[in-house]
Backbone as XML, in Angstrom:
<?xml version="1.0"?>
<chain id="A" units="angstrom">
  <residue number="1" name="MET">
    <atom name="N" x="0.830" y="-1.025" z="0.187"/>
    <atom name="CA" x="-0.068" y="0.086" z="-0.018"/>
    <atom name="C" x="1.070" y="1.211" z="0.216"/>
  </residue>
  <residue number="2" name="GLN">
    <atom name="N" x="0.662" y="1.808" z="-0.957"/>
    <atom name="CA" x="1.195" y="3.454" z="-1.254"/>
    <atom name="C" x="0.755" y="4.278" z="0.051"/>
  </residue>
  <residue number="3" name="PHE">
    <atom name="N" x="1.584" y="5.380" z="0.943"/>
    <atom name="CA" x="0.963" y="6.174" z="1.675"/>
    <atom name="C" x="1.355" y="7.583" z="1.301"/>
  </residue>
  <residue number="4" name="GLN">
    <atom name="N" x="0.672" y="8.683" z="1.105"/>
    <atom name="CA" x="1.057" y="9.650" z="0.972"/>
    <atom name="C" x="0.248" y="10.859" z="1.929"/>
  </residue>
  <residue number="5" name="LEU">
    <atom name="N" x="1.066" y="11.569" z="2.445"/>
    <atom name="CA" x="0.838" y="13.083" z="3.476"/>
    <atom name="C" x="0.992" y="14.243" z="2.910"/>
  </residue>
  <residue number="6" name="ASN">
    <atom name="N" x="-0.544" y="15.229" z="2.804"/>
    <atom name="CA" x="-0.405" y="16.281" z="2.219"/>
    <atom name="C" x="-0.789" y="17.398" z="3.432"/>
  </residue>
  <residue number="7" name="THR">
    <atom name="N" x="-0.219" y="18.427" z="3.380"/>
    <atom name="CA" x="-0.634" y="19.205" z="4.851"/>
    <atom name="C" x="-0.736" y="20.757" z="3.932"/>
  </residue>
  <residue number="8" name="ASP">
    <atom name="N" x="-1.142" y="21.765" z="4.663"/>
    <atom name="CA" x="-1.425" y="22.772" z="4.582"/>
    <atom name="C" x="-0.176" y="23.570" z="5.003"/>
  </residue>
  <residue number="9" name="HIS">
    <atom name="N" x="-0.288" y="24.995" z="4.532"/>
    <atom name="CA" x="1.294" y="25.520" z="5.078"/>
    <atom name="C" x="0.966" y="25.867" z="6.505"/>
  </residue>
  <residue number="10" name="HIS">
    <atom name="N" x="-0.060" y="25.744" z="7.134"/>
    <atom name="CA" x="0.312" y="25.786" z="8.760"/>
    <atom name="C" x="0.511" y="24.668" z="9.431"/>
  </residue>
  <residue number="11" name="ILE">
    <atom name="N" x="0.244" y="23.692" z="8.773"/>
    <atom name="CA" x="1.007" y="22.417" z="9.647"/>
    <atom name="C" x="2.368" y="21.707" z="8.611"/>
  </residue>
  <residue number="12" name="GLY">
    <atom name="N" x="3.229" y="21.719" z="9.467"/>
    <atom name="CA" x="4.367" y="21.210" z="9.101"/>
    <atom name="C" x="4.468" y="19.629" z="8.753"/>
  </residue>
  <residue number="13" name="GLY">
    <atom name="N" x="4.637" y="19.217" z="7.443"/>
    <atom name="CA" x="4.367" y="17.800" z="7.135"/>
    <atom name="C" x="5.873" y="17.217" z="6.703"/>
  </residue>
  <residue number="14" name="ASP">
    <atom name="N" x="6.819" y="16.808" z="7.964"/>
    <atom name="CA" x="7.890" y="16.351" z="7.435"/>
    <atom name="C" x="7.876" y="14.769" z="7.433"/>
  </residue>
  <residue number="15" name="GLU">
    <atom name="N" x="9.071" y="14.328" z="7.276"/>
    <atom name="CA" x="9.344" y="12.705" z="7.234"/>
    <atom name="C" x="8.761" y="12.270" z="8.241"/>
  </residue>
  <residue number="16" name="ARG">
    <atom name="N" x="9.202" y="12.668" z="9.745"/>
    <atom name="CA" x="8.585" y="12.009" z="10.767"/>
    <atom name="C" x="7.171" y="12.127" z="10.895"/>
  </residue>
  <residue number="17" name="MET">
    <atom name="N" x="6.658" y="13.120" z="10.640"/>
    <atom name="CA" x="5.006" y="13.082" z="10.672"/>
    <atom name="C" x="4.420" y="12.097" z="9.715"/>
  </residue>
  <residue number="18" name="ALA">
    <atom name="N" x="5.094" y="11.741" z="8.392"/>
    <atom name="CA" x="4.616" y="10.989" z="7.754"/>
    <atom name="C" x="4.884" y="9.692" z="8.077"/>
  </residue>
  <residue number="19" name="GLU">
    <atom name="N" x="5.640" y="9.393" z="8.958"/>
    <atom name="CA" x="6.067" y="8.016" z="9.303"/>
    <atom name="C" x="4.823" y="7.459" z="10.542"/>
  </residue>
  <residue number="20" name="VAL">
    <atom name="N" x="4.796" y="8.391" z="11.563"/>
    <atom name="CA" x="3.865" y="8.627" z="12.539"/>
    <atom name="C" x="2.371" y="8.474" z="11.793"/>
  </residue>
  <residue number="21" name="ALA">
    <atom name="N" x="1.863" y="9.322" z="11.094"/>
    <atom name="CA" x="0.555" y="9.042" z="10.314"/>
    <atom name="C" x="0.534" y="7.928" z="9.731"/>
  </residue>
  <residue number="22" name="GLU">
    <atom name="N" x="1.345" y="7.391" z="9.025"/>
    <atom name="CA" x="1.510" y="6.094" z="8.262"/>
    <atom name="C" x="1.337" y="4.877" z="9.478"/>
  </residue>
  <residue number="23" name="GLN">
    <atom name="N" x="2.067" y="5.232" z="10.232"/>
    <atom name="CA" x="1.458" y="3.965" z="11.453"/>
    <atom name="C" x="0.369" y="3.642" z="12.225"/>
  </residue>
  <residue number="24" name="ILE">
    <atom name="N" x="-0.010" y="5.049" z="12.487"/>
    <atom name="CA" x="-1.580" y="5.191" z="12.780"/>
    <atom name="C" x="-2.533" y="4.863" z="11.983"/>
  </residue>
  <residue number="25" name="VAL">
    <atom name="N" x="-2.727" y="4.945" z="10.734"/>
    <atom name="CA" x="-3.502" y="4.575" z="9.628"/>
    <atom name="C" x="-3.217" y="3.207" z="9.596"/>
  </residue>
  <residue number="26" name="THR">
    <atom name="N" x="-2.170" y="2.453" z="9.202"/>
    <atom name="CA" x="-1.959" y="1.198" z="9.550"/>
    <atom name="C" x="-2.426" y="0.515" z="10.363"/>
  </residue>
  <residue number="27" name="GLU">
    <atom name="N" x="-2.069" y="0.924" z="11.703"/>
    <atom name="CA" x="-2.697" y="0.078" z="12.925"/>
    <atom name="C" x="-3.929" y="-0.046" z="13.027"/>
  </residue>
  <residue number="28" name="THR">
    <atom name="N" x="-4.598" y="0.958" z="13.145"/>
    <atom name="CA" x="-5.860" y="1.213" z="13.036"/>
    <atom name="C" x="-6.558" y="0.442" z="12.142"/>
  </residue>
  <residue number="29" name="LEU">
    <atom name="N" x="-6.230" y="0.531" z="10.791"/>
    <atom name="CA" x="-7.068" y="-0.301" z="9.555"/>
    <atom name="C" x="-6.862" y="-1.534" z="9.477"/>
  </residue>
  <residue number="30" name="GLY">
    <atom name="N" x="-5.681" y="-2.398" z="10.128"/>
    <atom name="CA" x="-5.416" y="-3.618" z="10.390"/>
    <atom name="C" x="-5.030" y="-4.242" z="9.504"/>
  </residue>
  <residue number="31" name="PRO">
    <atom name="N" x="-5.955" y="-5.719" z="9.278"/>
    <atom name="CA" x="-6.100" y="-6.289" z="8.058"/>
    <atom name="C" x="-6.401" y="-5.434" z="6.648"/>
  </residue>
  <residue number="32" name="LEU">
    <atom name="N" x="-7.085" y="-4.820" z="6.783"/>
    <atom name="CA" x="-7.789" y="-4.131" z="5.380"/>
    <atom name="C" x="-7.063" y="-3.400" z="4.886"/>
  </residue>
  <residue number="33" name="VAL">
    <atom name="N" x="-5.506" y="-3.124" z="5.115"/>
    <atom name="CA" x="-4.838" y="-2.378" z="4.501"/>
    <atom name="C" x="-4.426" y="-3.404" z="3.108"/>
  </residue>
  <residue number="34" name="LYS">
    <atom name="N" x="-4.644" y="-5.049" z="3.242"/>
    <atom name="CA" x="-3.885" y="-5.542" z="2.233"/>
    <atom name="C" x="-4.697" y="-5.291" z="1.265"/>
  </residue>
  <residue number="35" name="ARG">
    <atom name="N" x="-5.894" y="-5.195" z="1.303"/>
    <atom name="CA" x="-6.745" y="-5.030" z="0.037"/>
    <atom name="C" x="-6.785" y="-3.434" z="-0.675"/>
  </residue>
  <residue number="36" name="LEU">
    <atom name="N" x="-5.963" y="-2.320" z="0.171"/>
    <atom name="CA" x="-6.022" y="-0.915" z="-0.309"/>
    <atom name="C" x="-4.661" y="-1.008" z="-1.292"/>
  </residue>
  <residue number="37" name="SER">
    <atom name="N" x="-4.774" y="-0.152" z="-2.253"/>
    <atom name="CA" x="-3.457" y="0.181" z="-3.277"/>
    <atom name="C" x="-2.873" y="1.443" z="-2.750"/>
  </residue>
  <residue number="38" name="ARG">
    <atom name="N" x="-3.510" y="2.393" z="-2.230"/>
    <atom name="CA" x="-3.193" y="3.611" z="-1.891"/>
    <atom name="C" x="-4.105" y="4.501" z="-0.651"/>
  </residue>
  <residue number="39" name="THR">
    <atom name="N" x="-3.385" y="5.187" z="0.347"/>
    <atom name="CA" x="-4.233" y="5.849" z="0.862"/>
    <atom name="C" x="-3.473" y="7.370" z="0.925"/>
  </residue>
  <residue number="40" name="GLU">
    <atom name="N" x="-4.357" y="8.091" z="0.984"/>
    <atom name="CA" x="-3.850" y="9.668" z="1.285"/>
    <atom name="C" x="-4.361" y="10.429" z="2.323"/>
  </residue>
  <residue number="41" name="LEU">
    <atom name="N" x="-3.765" y="10.905" z="2.937"/>
    <atom name="CA" x="-4.220" y="11.539" z="4.007"/>
    <atom name="C" x="-3.663" y="13.585" z="4.019"/>
  </residue>
  <residue number="42" name="HIS">
    <atom name="N" x="-4.838" y="14.257" z="4.363"/>
    <atom name="CA" x="-4.675" y="15.435" z="3.913"/>
    <atom name="C" x="-5.139" y="16.016" z="5.359"/>
  </residue>
  <residue number="43" name="LEU">
    <atom name="N" x="-4.332" y="17.133" z="5.943"/>
    <atom name="CA" x="-4.169" y="17.802" z="6.966"/>
    <atom name="C" x="-4.131" y="19.096" z="6.867"/>
  </residue>
  <residue number="44" name="LYS">
    <atom name="N" x="-5.156" y="19.730" z="7.122"/>
    <atom name="CA" x="-5.520" y="21.428" z="7.240"/>
    <atom name="C" x="-5.950" y="21.997" z="8.651"/>
  </residue>
  <residue number="45" name="ASP">
    <atom name="N" x="-5.333" y="23.069" z="9.100"/>
    <atom name="CA" x="-5.656" y="23.765" z="10.124"/>
    <atom name="C" x="-6.964" y="24.566" z="9.925"/>
  </residue>
  <residue number="46" name="THR">
    <atom name="N" x="-8.146" y="24.800" z="9.934"/>
    <atom name="CA" x="-9.009" y="25.087" z="9.408"/>
    <atom name="C" x="-9.460" y="26.528" z="10.167"/>
  </residue>
  <residue number="47" name="ASN">
    <atom name="N" x="-8.260" y="26.759" z="11.341"/>
    <atom name="CA" x="-8.556" y="28.064" z="11.906"/>
    <atom name="C" x="-7.042" y="29.026" z="11.494"/>
  </residue>
  <residue number="48" name="ALA">
    <atom name="N" x="-6.611" y="28.399" z="10.699"/>
    <atom name="CA" x="-5.159" y="28.998" z="10.142"/>
    <atom name="C" x="-4.010" y="29.282" z="11.224"/>
  </residue>
  <residue number="49" name="GLY">
    <atom name="N" x="-4.454" y="28.507" z="12.226"/>
    <atom name="CA" x="-3.148" y="28.642" z="13.316"/>
    <atom name="C" x="-3.644" y="29.341" z="14.628"/>
  </residue>
  <residue number="50" name="LYS">
    <atom name="N" x="-5.104" y="30.180" z="14.637"/>
    <atom name="CA" x="-5.494" y="31.146" z="15.551"/>
    <atom name="C" x="-5.985" y="30.066" z="16.548"/>
  </residue>
  <residue number="51" name="GLY">
    <atom name="N" x="-5.964" y="28.737" z="16.745"/>
    <atom name="CA" x="-6.488" y="27.853" z="17.983"/>
    <atom name="C" x="-8.295" y="27.944" z="17.906"/>
  </residue>
  <residue number="52" name="GLY">
    <atom name="N" x="-8.199" y="26.907" z="19.159"/>
    <atom name="CA" x="-9.838" y="26.674" z="18.819"/>
    <atom name="C" x="-9.954" y="25.434" z="18.788"/>
  </residue>
  <residue number="53" name="PRO">
    <atom name="N" x="-11.461" y="24.736" z="19.350"/>
    <atom name="CA" x="-11.451" y="23.532" z="19.442"/>
    <atom name="C" x="-11.679" y="23.073" z="18.240"/>
  </residue>
  <residue number="54" name="ASP">
    <atom name="N" x="-11.073" y="21.775" z="17.953"/>
    <atom name="CA" x="-11.269" y="20.833" z="16.787"/>
    <atom name="C" x="-10.965" y="21.399" z="15.813"/>
  </residue>
  <residue number="55" name="ASP">
    <atom name="N" x="-10.027" y="22.335" z="15.636"/>
    <atom name="CA" x="-9.854" y="23.309" z="14.346"/>
    <atom name="C" x="-8.577" y="22.081" z="13.584"/>
  </residue>
  <residue number="56" name="ILE">
    <atom name="N" x="-8.096" y="20.989" z="13.708"/>
    <atom name="CA" x="-7.643" y="20.321" z="12.790"/>
    <atom name="C" x="-8.425" y="19.464" z="11.861"/>
  </residue>
  <residue number="57" name="ARG">
    <atom name="N" x="-8.680" y="19.654" z="10.464"/>
    <atom name="CA" x="-9.341" y="18.564" z="9.938"/>
    <atom name="C" x="-8.600" y="17.486" z="9.199"/>
  </residue>
  <residue number="58" name="CYS">
    <atom name="N" x="-8.673" y="16.165" z="9.524"/>
    <atom name="CA" x="-8.022" y="15.080" z="8.781"/>
    <atom name="C" x="-8.887" y="14.541" z="7.522"/>
  </residue>
  <residue number="59" name="THR">
    <atom name="N" x="-8.714" y="14.861" z="6.475"/>
    <atom name="CA" x="-9.431" y="13.843" z="5.519"/>
    <atom name="C" x="-8.536" y="12.839" z="5.117"/>
  </residue>
  <residue number="60" name="LEU">
    <atom name="N" x="-8.839" y="11.582" z="4.865"/>
    <atom name="CA" x="-8.527" y="10.509" z="4.624"/>
    <atom name="C" x="-8.990" y="9.613" z="3.586"/>
  </residue>
  <residue number="61" name="GLU">
    <atom name="N" x="-8.290" y="9.330" z="2.381"/>
    <atom name="CA" x="-8.776" y="8.946" z="1.150"/>
    <atom name="C" x="-8.261" y="7.619" z="1.080"/>
  </residue>
  <residue number="62" name="ALA">
    <atom name="N" x="-9.162" y="6.332" z="1.116"/>
    <atom name="CA" x="-8.701" y="5.118" z="0.725"/>
    <atom name="C" x="-8.788" y="4.619" z="-0.694"/>
  </residue>
  <residue number="63" name="ARG">
    <atom name="N" x="-8.126" y="3.796" z="-1.172"/>
    <atom name="CA" x="-8.616" y="3.247" z="-2.590"/>
    <atom name="C" x="-8.079" y="1.814" z="-2.651"/>
  </residue>
  <residue number="64" name="PRO">
    <atom name="N" x="-9.246" y="1.078" z="-2.460"/>
    <atom name="CA" x="-9.215" y="-0.275" z="-2.294"/>
    <atom name="C" x="-9.262" y="-0.605" z="-3.715"/>
  </residue>
  <residue number="65" name="GLU">
    <atom name="N" x="-8.621" y="-1.978" z="-3.939"/>
    <atom name="CA" x="-8.087" y="-2.216" z="-5.416"/>
    <atom name="C" x="-9.424" y="-2.856" z="-5.953"/>
  </residue>
  <residue number="66" name="GLY">
    <atom name="N" x="-9.512" y="-2.426" z="-7.383"/>
    <atom name="CA" x="-10.765" y="-2.560" z="-8.051"/>
    <atom name="C" x="-12.171" y="-1.890" z="-7.573"/>
  </residue>
  <residue number="67" name="LEU">
    <atom name="N" x="-12.109" y="-1.180" z="-6.600"/>
    <atom name="CA" x="-13.102" y="-0.240" z="-6.462"/>
    <atom name="C" x="-12.818" y="1.143" z="-6.237"/>
  </residue>
  <residue number="68" name="LYS">
    <atom name="N" x="-13.976" y="1.761" z="-6.133"/>
    <atom name="CA" x="-13.857" y="3.463" z="-6.314"/>
    <atom name="C" x="-13.212" y="3.734" z="-4.824"/>
  </residue>
  <residue number="69" name="PRO">
    <atom name="N" x="-12.506" y="5.279" z="-4.977"/>
    <atom name="CA" x="-11.876" y="5.455" z="-3.785"/>
    <atom name="C" x="-12.960" y="6.000" z="-2.758"/>
  </residue>
  <residue number="70" name="HIS">
    <atom name="N" x="-12.567" y="5.830" z="-1.534"/>
    <atom name="CA" x="-13.523" y="6.225" z="-0.154"/>
    <atom name="C" x="-12.911" y="7.321" z="0.538"/>
  </residue>
  <residue number="71" name="THR">
    <atom name="N" x="-13.631" y="8.138" z="1.180"/>
    <atom name="CA" x="-13.230" y="9.425" z="1.888"/>
    <atom name="C" x="-14.055" y="9.654" z="3.201"/>
  </residue>
  <residue number="72" name="VAL">
    <atom name="N" x="-13.198" y="10.137" z="4.103"/>
    <atom name="CA" x="-13.977" y="10.304" z="5.416"/>
    <atom name="C" x="-12.936" y="11.526" z="6.065"/>
  </residue>
  <residue number="73" name="HIS">
    <atom name="N" x="-13.636" y="12.137" z="6.851"/>
    <atom name="CA" x="-13.189" y="13.554" z="7.438"/>
    <atom name="C" x="-13.056" y="13.232" z="8.942"/>
  </residue>
  <residue number="74" name="HIS">
    <atom name="N" x="-12.529" y="13.960" z="9.466"/>
    <atom name="CA" x="-12.640" y="14.136" z="10.994"/>
    <atom name="C" x="-11.905" y="15.270" z="11.743"/>
  </residue>
  <residue number="75" name="ASP">
    <atom name="N" x="-12.552" y="16.324" z="12.230"/>
    <atom name="CA" x="-11.764" y="17.094" z="13.022"/>
    <atom name="C" x="-11.330" y="16.987" z="14.430"/>
  </residue>
  <residue number="76" name="GLY">
    <atom name="N" x="-10.332" y="17.272" z="14.670"/>
    <atom name="CA" x="-9.976" y="17.025" z="16.201"/>
    <atom name="C" x="-9.095" y="18.148" z="16.661"/>
  </residue>
  <residue number="77" name="ALA">
    <atom name="N" x="-8.501" y="18.096" z="18.139"/>
    <atom name="CA" x="-8.122" y="19.039" z="18.749"/>
    <atom name="C" x="-6.635" y="19.101" z="18.099"/>
  </residue>
  <residue number="78" name="ASP">
    <atom name="N" x="-6.262" y="18.186" z="17.640"/>
    <atom name="CA" x="-4.682" y="18.269" z="17.118"/>
    <atom name="C" x="-4.418" y="17.112" z="16.107"/>
  </residue>
  <residue number="79" name="VAL">
    <atom name="N" x="-3.268" y="16.798" z="15.593"/>
    <atom name="CA" x="-3.107" y="16.136" z="14.471"/>
    <atom name="C" x="-3.213" y="14.708" z="14.737"/>
  </residue>
  <residue number="80" name="ALA">
    <atom name="N" x="-2.465" y="14.578" z="15.901"/>
    <atom name="CA" x="-2.848" y="13.045" z="15.985"/>
    <atom name="C" x="-4.193" y="12.423" z="16.589"/>
  </residue>
  <residue number="81" name="ALA">
    <atom name="N" x="-5.121" y="13.422" z="17.138"/>
    <atom name="CA" x="-6.485" y="12.978" z="17.234"/>
    <atom name="C" x="-7.245" y="13.091" z="15.962"/>
  </residue>
  <residue number="82" name="ALA">
    <atom name="N" x="-7.023" y="14.155" z="15.277"/>
    <atom name="CA" x="-7.740" y="14.042" z="13.858"/>
    <atom name="C" x="-7.488" y="12.883" z="13.038"/>
  </residue>
  <residue number="83" name="ILE">
    <atom name="N" x="-6.039" y="12.396" z="12.798"/>
    <atom name="CA" x="-5.742" y="11.162" z="12.174"/>
    <atom name="C" x="-6.335" y="9.903" z="12.582"/>
  </residue>
  <residue number="84" name="LYS">
    <atom name="N" x="-6.184" y="9.600" z="14.027"/>
    <atom name="CA" x="-6.914" y="8.726" z="14.929"/>
    <atom name="C" x="-8.372" y="8.714" z="14.355"/>
  </residue>
  <residue number="85" name="GLY">
    <atom name="N" x="-8.962" y="9.478" z="14.478"/>
    <atom name="CA" x="-10.660" y="9.707" z="14.376"/>
    <atom name="C" x="-10.682" y="9.408" z="12.618"/>
  </residue>
  <residue number="86" name="ALA">
    <atom name="N" x="-9.920" y="9.973" z="11.962"/>
    <atom name="CA" x="-10.371" y="9.617" z="10.449"/>
    <atom name="C" x="-10.086" y="8.148" z="10.180"/>
  </residue>
  <residue number="87" name="ALA">
    <atom name="N" x="-9.043" y="7.688" z="11.037"/>
    <atom name="CA" x="-8.567" y="6.152" z="10.677"/>
    <atom name="C" x="-9.781" y="5.439" z="10.871"/>
  </residue>
  <residue number="88" name="LYS">
    <atom name="N" x="-10.428" y="5.501" z="12.287"/>
    <atom name="CA" x="-11.426" y="4.663" z="12.939"/>
    <atom name="C" x="-12.464" y="4.783" z="12.199"/>
  </residue>
  <residue number="89" name="LYS">
    <atom name="N" x="-12.862" y="5.826" z="11.546"/>
    <atom name="CA" x="-13.737" y="6.009" z="10.699"/>
    <atom name="C" x="-13.867" y="5.320" z="9.261"/>
  </residue>
  <residue number="90" name="MET">
    <atom name="N" x="-12.393" y="5.431" z="8.986"/>
    <atom name="CA" x="-12.519" y="4.809" z="7.593"/>
    <atom name="C" x="-12.578" y="3.288" z="7.721"/>
  </residue>
  <residue number="91" name="ARG">
    <atom name="N" x="-11.696" y="2.674" z="9.052"/>
    <atom name="CA" x="-12.102" y="1.195" z="9.229"/>
    <atom name="C" x="-13.742" y="0.776" z="9.347"/>
  </residue>
  <residue number="92" name="SER">
    <atom name="N" x="-14.441" y="1.494" z="9.717"/>
    <atom name="CA" x="-15.621" y="1.361" z="10.222"/>
    <atom name="C" x="-16.395" y="1.439" z="8.402"/>
  </residue>
  <residue number="93" name="HIS">
    <atom name="N" x="-16.212" y="2.402" z="7.792"/>
    <atom name="CA" x="-16.548" y="2.265" z="6.573"/>
    <atom name="C" x="-16.035" y="1.476" z="5.566"/>
  </residue>
  <residue number="94" name="LEU">
    <atom name="N" x="-14.855" y="0.963" z="5.362"/>
    <atom name="CA" x="-14.450" y="-0.294" z="4.625"/>
    <atom name="C" x="-14.983" y="-1.654" z="5.206"/>
  </residue>
  <residue number="95" name="ASP">
    <atom name="N" x="-15.228" y="-1.632" z="6.725"/>
    <atom name="CA" x="-15.697" y="-2.915" z="7.179"/>
    <atom name="C" x="-17.133" y="-3.128" z="6.629"/>
  </residue>
  <residue number="96" name="HIS">
    <atom name="N" x="-17.943" y="-1.997" z="6.747"/>
    <atom name="CA" x="-19.103" y="-1.870" z="5.699"/>
    <atom name="C" x="-19.204" y="-2.046" z="4.425"/>
  </residue>
  <residue number="97" name="GLU">
    <atom name="N" x="-18.569" y="-1.913" z="3.554"/>
    <atom name="CA" x="-18.473" y="-1.796" z="2.063"/>
    <atom name="C" x="-17.758" y="-3.149" z="1.854"/>
  </residue>
  <residue number="98" name="PHE">
    <atom name="N" x="-16.727" y="-3.854" z="2.427"/>
    <atom name="CA" x="-16.354" y="-5.266" z="2.202"/>
    <atom name="C" x="-17.339" y="-6.185" z="2.540"/>
  </residue>
  <residue number="99" name="GLY">
    <atom name="N" x="-17.964" y="-5.736" z="3.761"/>
    <atom name="CA" x="-19.062" y="-6.696" z="4.396"/>
    <atom name="C" x="-20.288" y="-6.940" z="3.383"/>
  </residue>
  <residue number="100" name="LYS">
    <atom name="N" x="-20.336" y="-5.772" z="2.520"/>
    <atom name="CA" x="-21.439" y="-5.695" z="1.643"/>
    <atom name="C" x="-21.092" y="-6.541" z="0.154"/>
  </residue>
  <residue number="101" name="LEU">
    <atom name="N" x="-19.912" y="-6.552" z="-0.055"/>
    <atom name="CA" x="-19.280" y="-7.239" z="-1.274"/>
    <atom name="C" x="-19.443" y="-8.580" z="-0.771"/>
  </residue>
  <residue number="102" name="ALA">
    <atom name="N" x="-18.964" y="-8.721" z="0.403"/>
    <atom name="CA" x="-18.883" y="-10.228" z="0.705"/>
    <atom name="C" x="-20.518" y="-10.897" z="0.639"/>
  </residue>
  <residue number="103" name="ASP">
    <atom name="N" x="-21.418" y="-10.339" z="1.084"/>
    <atom name="CA" x="-22.799" y="-10.567" z="1.186"/>
    <atom name="C" x="-23.349" y="-10.902" z="-0.244"/>
  </residue>
  <residue number="104" name="ARG">
    <atom name="N" x="-22.756" y="-10.271" z="-1.345"/>
    <atom name="CA" x="-23.325" y="-10.439" z="-2.573"/>
    <atom name="C" x="-22.405" y="-11.665" z="-3.117"/>
  </residue>
  <residue number="105" name="HIS">
    <atom name="N" x="-21.525" y="-12.167" z="-2.771"/>
    <atom name="CA" x="-21.024" y="-13.358" z="-3.489"/>
    <atom name="C" x="-21.452" y="-14.131" z="-2.621"/>
  </residue>
</chain>
């Protein structure tokens, strides 16, 4: 699975952040990562550095092999909370989608 991290200019997206983000997403998605060709994580500071509750938005896009991409969003108080929340939502979403596919077969 390929992993790509994108950030706005208010959030520094260095190699260390990319490694931590990939680890969080991979651990949260668990065995589902084997069915994905790529994941993209987008981080944005919605208040442009002014602070405030849940001002970090994480958009996570997962591309299952042979299927259309799936996207979820989560707003968190900090980068880690936003990533974890989005990864949990994606896990739930993909479990549901793959479950529907299995039911059809």
